[in-house]
N, C-alpha and C positions, 0 to 999 in steps of 0.2 A: 800152587805147588807144582802142578803138572806143567804149566808153561815154563817155569824155572828149570825143571828137569829136562824138558825138551830143548831149551836154549843152551843148556850146559853139556849137551851131547858132544859138542866139539870144543868145549871150553869157553868160559865167559868170566869176566870180572864182575865185582859187585857194582861198579859204576855202570857198566854196560847193561846189567840186569835192571838196575834202578830206572834207567832211561827207557828201556824196551818194555818192561812190565808196567811202568808208570805207577810205582808205589814208593813210599818214603823209604829212606835208607834204614830207618829204625825198624820198620815193619819187615823189610827184606832181611835184616840181620836175624830177627826172630824166626822167620820162616826157614832161612838157611840153617840156623842152628838145629832146628827140628829135623830137617832133611839129613844133616850130618849125623845127628844122634841115631837116626833110623838107618844110617849107612847107605842112603840113596845118593849121596853127594859127597865129594871129598875135595880138599884143596890140593892143588899141585904147585908146589913152590917154584918148580922150574918154569912154569908158565905164568906164575903169579895170578892164577885164576882157579875156577871151580869146574869140576867135570862130573858128569853123571856116572855112577858106578854100575857094575853088572847088576847088582841088586835093584838099583834105580830103573834100569832097563826092564827088568822083570816086572817091576811094579807098573811101569807104563804099559807094557804088553798086557798085563792082567786087566788094567782099566779099559784098554781098547777092546778086549774080548768081551768084557762085561757090558760095555756100551753097545757093542754090536748085538748082543743078546737082547738088551732092553729096547733097542731101536726096532726090533721086529714087530 
């Protein structure tokens, strides 16, 4: 999930994500549906791709902070 949100910061299509993340299209669809339900990701018709939302950025920032604390 994290890698998908990172890749979608500047917009990405499902095809691009499938190749970069190296997962099946079926699995990608399930993960993306969950990310959209949580409002971490949204589809932009104008770009025909997906982009990380503000809420998605907050989630990524929270994970980075938690990993920093655990890394100490």
